C-alpha positions in Angstrom: -21.8 13.0 4.7 -21.1 13.4 1.0 -17.4 13.7 1.8 -17.5 10.5 3.8 -19.3 8.7 1.1 -16.8 9.8 -1.6 -14.0 8.8 0.7 -15.5 5.3 1.1 -15.8 4.8 -2.6 -12.2 5.9 -3.1 -10.7 3.5 -0.5 -13.0 0.6 -1.1 -10.9 -1.0 -3.8 -7.8 -0.8 -1.6 -9.6 -2.3 1.3 -11.0 -5.1 -0.9 -7.5 -5.9 -2.2 -6.1 -5.8 1.4 -8.8 -8.2 2.6 -8.2 -10.6 -0.3 -4.4 -10.5 0.4 -4.9 -11.1 4.1 -7.4 -14.0 3.8 -5.4 -15.6 1.0 -2.2 -15.4 3.1 -3.9 -16.7 6.2 -5.6 -19.6 4.4 -2.2 -20.5 2.9 -0.9 -21.0 6.4 -4.0 -22.2 8.3 -3.7 -25.9 9.4 -7.3 -25.8 10.7 -9.0 -24.9 7.5 -11.3 -22.4 9.3 -10.3 -19.5 7.1 -11.7 -21.4 4.1 -15.2 -20.7 5.6 -14.7 -16.9 5.4 -15.8 -15.1 2.2 -14.0 -12.0 1.2 -15.9 -9.0 -0.1 -16.1 -10.5 -3.6 -17.9 -13.7 -2.3 -15.0 -16.1 -3.0 -13.7 -18.5 -0.4 -10.1 -19.7 -0.4 -9.5 -23.4 -0.6 -6.3 -25.3 -0.6 -5.8 -29.0 0.1 -2.1 -28.6 0.7 -0.5 -27.4 4.0 1.3 -24.7 2.0 1.7 -23.6 -1.6 4.9 -22.2 -3.1 4.7 -18.9 -4.9 5.5 -18.7 -8.6 5.9 -15.7 -10.9 7.3 -14.8 -14.3 10.8 -15.8 -13.4 10.1 -19.4 -12.4 6.6 -20.4 -13.5 6.4 -23.3 -16.0 3.5 -25.2 -17.6 4.2 -28.5 -19.3 2.0 -30.1 -21.9 2.9 -33.8 -22.3 1.6 -37.3 -22.4 0.0 -38.7 -25.5 1.1 -35.8 -27.7 3.4 -35.4 -30.7 5.1 -32.3 -29.5 5.5 -32.0 -25.7 5.9 -28.4 -24.8 6.9 -26.3 -21.8 5.5 -22.7 -21.5 6.7 -19.8 -19.5 4.3 -17.2 -18.2 5.5 -14.8 -20.9 4.9 -17.5 -23.5 1.3 -18.0 -22.4 0.7 -14.3 -22.3 2.0 -14.0 -25.9 -0.7 -16.4 -27.2 -4.2 -15.3 -28.3 -6.3 -14.5 -25.2 -10.0 -15.2 -24.7 -12.2 -13.4 -22.2 -15.2 -15.2 -20.6 -17.7 -13.7 -18.2 -19.8 -16.2 -16.3 -21.0 -16.9 -12.8 -18.7 -19.0 -10.6 -20.5 -21.7 -8.8 -19.0 -23.8 -6.0 -20.5 -27.2 -5.2 -20.8 -26.2 -1.6 -23.4 -23.6 -2.6 -21.8 -20.1 -2.9 -21.9 -18.3 -6.2 -20.1 -15.2 -7.5 -22.0 -13.7 -10.5 -20.5 -12.2 -13.7 -16.9 -13.0 -13.0 -14.5 -12.3 -15.9 -11.7 -14.8 -16.6 -9.2 -14.3 -19.4 -6.5 -16.6 -20.8 -5.5 -19.1 -23.4 -8.1 -21.6 -24.7 -7.0 -25.1 -23.6 -7.9 -26.4 -27.0 -5.2 -24.1 -28.5 -2.5 -25.7 -26.4 -3.7 -29.2 -27.2 -3.8 -28.4 -30.9 -0.3 -27.0 -30.7 0.9 -30.2 -29.0 -0.8 -32.5 -31.4 -2.9 -35.1 -29.5 -2.2 -38.6 -30.6 -5.1 -40.9 -31.8 -5.1 -42.9 -28.5 -5.6 -39.7 -26.4 -9.0 -39.7 -24.8 -8.7 -37.4 -21.7 -6.6 -34.7 -20.1 -5.1 -34.8 -16.6 -4.1 -31.6 -14.7 -1.6 -31.3 -12.0 -0.7 -28.4 -9.8 2.4 -27.0 -8.2 0.9 -27.3 -4.7 2.1 -30.9 -5.1 -1.3 -32.4 -4.2 -4.3 -31.3 -6.3 -5.3 -32.9 -9.6 -8.2 -32.8 -12.0 -9.3 -34.5 -15.3 -11.5 -33.8 -18.3 -12.5 -35.9 -21.2 -10.9 -34.7 -24.5 -14.2 -33.3 -25.9 -14.7 -31.4 -22.6 -11.1 -30.0 -22.7 -11.6 -28.8 -26.3 -14.7 -26.7 -25.4 -14.3 -22.9 -26.2 -15.2 -22.1 -22.6 -12.3 -24.0 -21.0 -9.2 -21.8 -20.4 -5.8 -21.8 -18.9 -6.7 -18.5 -17.1 -4.1 -15.8 -16.5 -6.5 -13.1 -15.3 -9.6 -12.9 -13.2 -11.8 -9.9 -12.6 -9.7 -8.0 -15.2 -6.4 -8.2 -13.2 -3.6 -10.8 -13.1 -4.5 -13.9 -11.0 -3.3 -13.5 -7.5 -1.6 -16.4 -5.7 -4.7 -17.0 -3.5 -6.8 -17.4 -6.6 -4.5 -19.9 -8.2 -2.0 -17.6 -9.9 -0.1 -17.1 -12.0 -2.2 -19.6 -14.1 -5.1 -21.9 -13.3 -7.6 -24.0 -15.2 -11.0 -22.5 -15.7 -13.9 -24.7 -16.7 -16.8 -22.3 -17.1 -19.8 -24.7 -17.2 -18.7 -27.0 -14.3 -18.5 -26.6 -10.6 -15.4 -24.7 -9.5 -13.5 -27.7 -8.1 -12.8 -28.6 -11.7 -11.0 -25.3 -12.2 -7.7 -26.4 -10.7 -5.6 -23.6 -9.1 -1.7 -23.3 -9.4 -1.7 -25.2 -12.7 1.6 -26.8 -13.7 0.9 -29.8 -15.8 -1.4 -30.8 -18.7 -1.1 -34.5 -19.6 -3.0 -36.2 -22.3 -4.0 -39.7 -21.2 -5.9 -42.7 -22.6 -8.6 -42.5 -20.0 -10.1 -40.2 -17.4 -8.3 -40.4 -14.1 -10.4 -39.1 -11.2 -9.0 -36.0 -9.6 -8.5 -35.1 -5.9 -12.2 -34.5 -5.0 -13.5 -37.2 -7.3 -11.4 -39.7 -5.3 -13.3 -38.4 -2.3 -16.8 -38.8 -3.7 -17.5 -35.8 -6.0 -18.8 -36.4 -9.5 -16.2 -36.7 -12.3 -18.5 -34.9 -14.7 -19.3 -31.7 -12.7 -21.8 -29.8 -14.9 -23.4 -27.1 -12.8 -27.0 -28.0 -12.0 -26.7 -31.6 -13.4 -24.3 -33.3 -11.0 -23.4 -33.9 -7.3 -27.1 -34.0 -6.5 -27.5 -30.2 -6.9 -29.9 -28.1 -8.9 -28.1 -24.8 -9.3 -28.7 -22.6 -12.3 -26.3 -23.6 -15.0 -23.3 -21.2 -15.5 -23.0 -21.7 -19.3 
């Protein structure tokens, strides 16, 4: 029994990674959306609003920062990794009800990228687009400049997988997880907030956990 227990502990991480890989791949090709209802061992569910999402890695990933800025910039994955990294550990809360506690995210503070680009005086908000070709999100400029808003490159102390929005995603720690856009490819400073994909379908634009969308979840930050 002790031997079986030790063996289970040894193989559990491999089984977990295999399950995540399987569910992520299946969800990426599932026209029914049923796989989105299945949690993996870590409690996450895989959501995509596109029929398929291309894979990007260090060879072809690009993130543009443009719009109402003085210095439009395009970052490679290596360029983002070379910038100062911030690690945040918070609960992840989905507006549909599931929650994953104490989840580490690590990446570049969005405020640092905005500062480097030089936001023009008429800039009031930030719009985010994704290389799935469909998803979008927005934040006000004060929200985007918070210390707990990242362009995340790592989750649970390992590089972001494709299924979790890799190689880079937005992470907005104090808001419901739909604000944390996966497969991030564009950051555009705008003169006003433009509702994102789910806001156009009835979700709140300001998505503070426990204070929006008619829910009373415990705040995440």
